N, C-alpha and C positions, 0 to 999 in steps of 0.2 A: 504494500500500500504506500502511496506517495503522500507525503505531508507537504503542503504548500506553505512557503514562507509568506507571512502576511505583512511584515514590517521590515522593509529593506534598510531601515535606519539602525537595526539592532544586529549585533554580532551573532551569527548562527551557533557559535560555540558556547558563549557565556551569557548572552542576552543583554549585555551592556551596550551603550551607544557605540556604534562603530566609527563615528565621526566622518562618515562618507559624505563628501560634498555633492556627489551626484544624486544621492538619495534625498537631499534637502532642496526643495524648489528655490530657496533663496540663494543657494550657492551652486546650483546645477551646472552653471556655465564655467565652473572652475575645476581643474583636475583634482582628483581624489588624492589624499595623502599617500595612499598605497602605491600610486604610480611611480613614486621615487624610492620605494622600498624593495629589498630583495626578500621575498617570502619563500621559506623553505617549501618546495613542492610536496614534501612528505606531509606537511601540515594540511595542505589542501586535499591531498589524496586520502587522508585519514577521515575526512568528513563523509558522512553518509551521502550516497549519490544524489538523493532527492533534494539535498540542500546546497550542493555545490553550485557555484556560479549564480546564486540567487541573491546574496548580500555579502558585503565586505566583512572581513574579520575586523575586530577592534585592534588598535595598535598593540595592546598587550598580547592578545592571542596570536597575532601575526608574527610577533617576535618570539613566540613560544613561552611566554611568561605564564606560569600557572597562577591563577587567581580564582577566588570563589565565584561561581556562577551567580548571576542575579536571580535565577530561578532554576528549578530542577527540570530540565527538558527531557531527561531520560536518555540523552545522547552522550556519547563519549567520542571525542575527536580521535 
């Protein structure tokens, strides 16, 4: 079963704000912070397929920093 992401402003791993400029209509014309970062492909590959490429990771998750999720999504990266 596929779970649709409903809020592209939230990190799919932890649920905190992903600070994505593209997901915010006020800043959608600016490049996202992640465009200038090197994100480990293994982090992205560890995401369940149904949530890949749906929303940006937050800066902490993108850097592989472990922090407490904002909610229990039942998913593990």
